Kinemage of the C-alpha trace (Angstrom):
@kinemage 1
@onewidth
@group {chain A} dominant
@subgroup {mainchain}
@vectorlist {calphas} color= white
{ca met a 1} P -54.465 -8.868 7.392
{ca ala a 2} L -53.921 -5.220 6.456
{ca asp a 3} L -50.197 -5.570 7.214
{ca glu a 4} L -49.928 -8.553 4.849
{ca lys a 5} L -51.577 -6.617 2.007
{ca his a 6} L -49.348 -3.611 2.691
{ca ser a 7} L -46.127 -5.721 2.656
{ca leu a 8} L -47.276 -7.549 -0.501
{ca leu a 9} L -48.033 -4.236 -2.230
{ca gly a 10} L -44.599 -2.884 -1.192
{ca ala a 11} L -42.849 -5.947 -2.623
{ca val a 12} L -44.731 -5.623 -5.918
{ca ile a 13} L -43.859 -1.913 -6.195
{ca glu a 14} L -40.212 -2.615 -5.364
{ca gly a 15} L -40.032 -5.367 -8.016
{ca ala a 16} L -41.681 -3.150 -10.648
{ca ala a 17} L -39.235 -0.337 -9.854
{ca gly a 18} L -36.320 -2.757 -10.331
{ca leu a 19} L -37.663 -3.894 -13.702
{ca ala a 20} L -38.291 -0.310 -14.822
{ca gly a 21} L -34.707 0.639 -13.912
{ca ser a 22} L -33.316 -2.291 -15.891
{ca tyr a 23} L -35.403 -1.447 -18.948
{ca ala a 24} L -34.366 2.215 -18.687
{ca ala a 25} L -30.672 1.270 -18.695
{ca thr a 26} L -31.220 -0.960 -21.732
{ca leu a 27} L -33.115 1.741 -23.624
{ca thr a 28} L -30.413 4.371 -23.021
{ca his a 29} L -27.768 2.083 -24.558
{ca leu a 30} L -30.075 0.985 -27.359
{ca phe a 31} L -30.031 4.357 -29.116
{ca arg a 32} L -26.313 5.145 -28.684
{ca lys a 33} L -23.940 4.928 -31.611
{ca pro a 34} L -21.948 1.670 -31.360
{ca val a 35} L -18.187 1.884 -30.825
{ca thr a 36} L -16.328 -0.611 -32.983
{ca glu a 37} L -12.571 -1.034 -32.630
{ca gln a 38} L -10.771 -2.567 -35.577
{ca tyr a 39} L -8.720 -4.934 -33.403
{ca pro a 40} L -5.921 -6.273 -35.552
{ca glu a 41} L -5.196 -2.839 -37.040
{ca tyr a 42} L -5.771 -0.865 -33.836
{ca lys a 43} L -4.602 -2.340 -30.572
{ca arg a 44} L -5.696 -0.602 -27.413
{ca pro a 45} L -2.706 0.621 -25.383
{ca met a 46} L -2.202 -1.647 -22.399
{ca pro a 47} L -1.288 -0.490 -18.880
{ca ala a 48} L 2.397 -0.661 -17.970
{ca arg a 49} L 1.888 -3.517 -15.488
{ca thr a 50} L -0.004 -5.782 -17.891
{ca arg a 51} L 1.204 -9.371 -17.598
{ca gly a 52} L 1.592 -10.983 -21.013
{ca arg a 53} L 4.267 -12.852 -22.950
{ca ile a 54} L 7.432 -13.779 -21.026
{ca ile a 55} L 10.896 -12.773 -22.294
{ca leu a 56} L 14.493 -13.435 -21.211
{ca thr a 57} L 16.531 -10.222 -21.042
{ca arg a 58} L 20.238 -9.461 -21.295
{ca ser a 59} L 22.682 -7.540 -19.091
{ca pro a 60} L 24.074 -4.178 -20.262
{ca asp a 61} L 27.237 -6.001 -21.408
{ca gly a 62} L 25.151 -8.207 -23.732
{ca asn a 63} L 25.410 -11.459 -21.747
{ca glu a 64} L 22.388 -13.461 -20.683
{ca arg a 65} L 21.014 -12.548 -17.272
{ca cys a 66} L 19.529 -15.970 -16.506
{ca val a 67} L 21.714 -18.030 -14.168
{ca ala a 68} L 19.402 -21.080 -14.249
{ca cys a 69} L 18.726 -20.979 -10.513
{ca tyr a 70} L 15.387 -22.796 -10.954
{ca leu a 71} L 13.527 -20.287 -8.752
{ca cys a 72} L 11.109 -19.355 -11.543
{ca ser a 73} L 10.268 -22.968 -12.281
{ca gly a 74} L 9.802 -23.624 -8.555
{ca ala a 75} L 7.471 -20.625 -8.182
{ca cys a 76} L 5.358 -21.528 -11.220
{ca pro a 77} L 2.028 -22.978 -10.011
{ca val a 78} L 1.367 -24.859 -13.280
{ca asn a 79} L 4.947 -26.110 -13.921
{ca cys a 80} L 5.227 -24.634 -17.402
{ca ile a 81} L 8.900 -23.567 -17.029
{ca ser a 82} L 11.823 -25.980 -17.353
{ca met a 83} L 15.568 -25.457 -17.818
{ca gln a 84} L 19.027 -26.976 -17.477
{ca ser a 85} L 22.043 -25.130 -16.063
{ca glu a 86} L 25.619 -25.066 -17.317
{ca glu a 87} L 28.768 -23.034 -16.868
{ca gly a 88} L 29.573 -20.755 -19.798
{ca glu a 89} L 33.023 -20.188 -21.290
{ca asn a 90} L 33.432 -16.991 -19.253
{ca gly a 91} L 32.851 -18.854 -15.965
{ca arg a 92} L 29.313 -17.591 -15.476
{ca arg a 93} L 26.426 -19.904 -14.779
{ca gln a 94} L 23.767 -19.849 -17.487
{ca ala a 95} L 20.873 -21.865 -18.876
{ca ala a 96} L 21.911 -24.537 -21.363
{ca trp a 97} L 18.281 -24.678 -22.469
{ca phe a 98} L 15.215 -22.842 -21.211
{ca arg a 99} L 11.660 -23.780 -22.137
{ca ile a 100} L 8.231 -22.257 -21.397
{ca asn a 101} L 4.949 -23.890 -22.391
{ca phe a 102} L 2.646 -20.905 -23.024
{ca ala a 103} L -0.306 -23.256 -23.517
{ca arg a 104} L -0.149 -23.983 -19.778
{ca cys a 105} L 1.020 -20.548 -18.553
{ca ile a 106} L -1.564 -18.567 -16.563
{ca tyr a 107} L 0.462 -15.306 -16.681
{ca cys a 108} L 0.404 -14.916 -12.910
{ca gly a 109} L 3.802 -13.174 -12.728
{ca leu a 110} L 5.196 -15.345 -9.913
{ca cys a 111} L 8.162 -16.352 -12.074
{ca glu a 112} L 9.063 -12.694 -12.646
{ca glu a 113} L 8.905 -11.964 -8.919
{ca ala a 114} L 11.056 -14.993 -8.075
{ca cys a 115} L 13.848 -14.133 -10.541
{ca pro a 116} L 16.831 -12.662 -8.606
{ca thr a 117} L 18.638 -11.487 -11.755
{ca leu a 118} L 15.639 -9.721 -13.377
{ca ala a 119} L 16.171 -11.950 -16.414
{ca leu a 120} L 12.578 -13.141 -16.662
{ca gln a 121} L 10.102 -10.351 -17.422
{ca leu a 122} L 6.500 -10.208 -18.569
{ca thr a 123} L 5.646 -7.899 -21.464
{ca pro a 124} L 2.294 -6.323 -22.350
{ca glu a 125} L 2.060 -8.515 -25.484
{ca phe a 126} L -0.848 -10.827 -24.791
{ca ala a 127} L -2.305 -11.808 -28.170
{ca phe a 128} L -0.280 -14.451 -29.929
{ca cys a 129} L -1.967 -17.448 -31.461
{ca lys a 130} L -0.804 -20.610 -33.179
{ca asp a 131} L -2.426 -23.312 -35.282
{ca asp a 132} L -0.782 -26.148 -33.386
{ca ile a 133} L -0.637 -26.377 -29.585
{ca ala a 134} L 2.943 -27.669 -29.764
{ca asp a 135} L 3.989 -24.283 -31.212
{ca phe a 136} L 3.255 -22.679 -27.833
{ca val a 137} L 6.371 -24.309 -26.380
{ca tyr a 138} L 9.012 -21.585 -26.653
{ca glu a 139} L 12.717 -22.351 -26.424
{ca lys a 140} L 15.458 -20.080 -25.086
{ca glu a 141} L 16.267 -18.701 -28.538
{ca gln a 142} L 12.661 -17.556 -29.007
{ca leu a 143} L 12.486 -15.958 -25.538
{ca leu a 144} L 15.863 -14.178 -25.526
{ca val a 145} L 15.782 -10.482 -26.479
{ca asp a 146} L 18.633 -8.053 -27.126
{ca his a 147} L 17.770 -5.516 -24.422
{ca gly a 148} L 17.416 -5.247 -20.659
{ca gly a 149} L 13.637 -5.017 -20.557
{ca lys a 150} L 12.184 -2.950 -17.723
{ca his a 151} L 15.597 -2.626 -16.027
{ca pro a 152} L 18.123 -1.907 -18.812
{ca asp a 153} L 21.012 -0.799 -16.556
{ca tyr a 154} L 20.877 -3.627 -13.995
{ca asp a 155} L 23.818 -6.025 -14.040
{ca phe a 156} L 23.468 -8.965 -11.650
{ca tyr a 157} L 27.136 -9.946 -11.723
{ca ala a 158} L 28.263 -6.419 -10.865
{ca his a 159} L 26.292 -6.675 -7.591
{ca ala a 160} L 26.506 -10.400 -6.826
{ca gly a 161} L 30.089 -10.493 -5.591
{ca ile a 162} L 30.924 -13.525 -7.708
{ca ala a 163} L 34.440 -13.669 -9.121
{ca ala a 164} L 33.584 -13.752 -12.809
{ca gly a 165} L 36.579 -12.094 -14.405
{ca thr a 166} L 37.423 -9.811 -11.451
{ca pro a 167} L 38.787 -10.634 -7.995
{ca lys a 168} L 36.580 -10.804 -4.920
{ca gly a 169} L 36.084 -7.465 -3.199
{ca ser a 170} L 36.074 -5.449 -6.415
{ca his a 171} L 32.337 -5.520 -7.142
{ca ile a 172} L 29.858 -2.719 -6.485
{ca asp a 173} L 29.050 -2.365 -2.741
{ca glu a 174} L 31.268 -5.333 -1.855
{ca asp a 175} L 33.745 -5.217 1.019
{ca glu a 176} L 37.214 -6.699 0.861
{ca pro a 177} L 37.342 -10.373 1.878
{ca val a 178} L 37.958 -10.882 5.606
{ca asp a 179} L 40.917 -12.971 6.711
{ca val a 180} L 39.307 -15.318 9.232
{ca lys a 181} L 42.577 -15.925 11.089
{ca ser a 182} L 43.080 -12.212 11.764
{ca ile a 183} L 39.863 -11.909 13.778
{ca met a 184} L 40.451 -14.902 16.051
{ca pro a 185} L 41.200 -14.149 19.754
């Protein structure tokens, strides 16, 4: 019987100590001066790896980096990316149209990781609102920017080894083509 009273008394003291700690934390914040940030005028600087609005970047030569390989749309868990491929006048593969529905996008960054050409990049811009939900569907013209984004000097076609204006074997880190008949026994 004495043990039951002792354990009951311990539980009551422990509960009262928890309540007193909670009230103490509330009272310390109650008398502090409030910090108000004027949001539209002052925007807090975001970390460099913040995942926000998606952009399509360009190569250093000014051409589009996107080759419409469909890897970003395949990696997207909510299927908000769609595109159609075509061959441009310079022989390079490119997106005829590219569309992202930002109303469905969860900003997970999987599309950016899947992109082999570094064309698709997420920016720290996260606050953009529209009156109509249909306005959240961005076309290629709205996504395309005039810079290289996080990797301004990267040129996919210089490393890919694709003959787009230059012969095979003349790209960066590419060996001369091997004559298959010369290595036969």
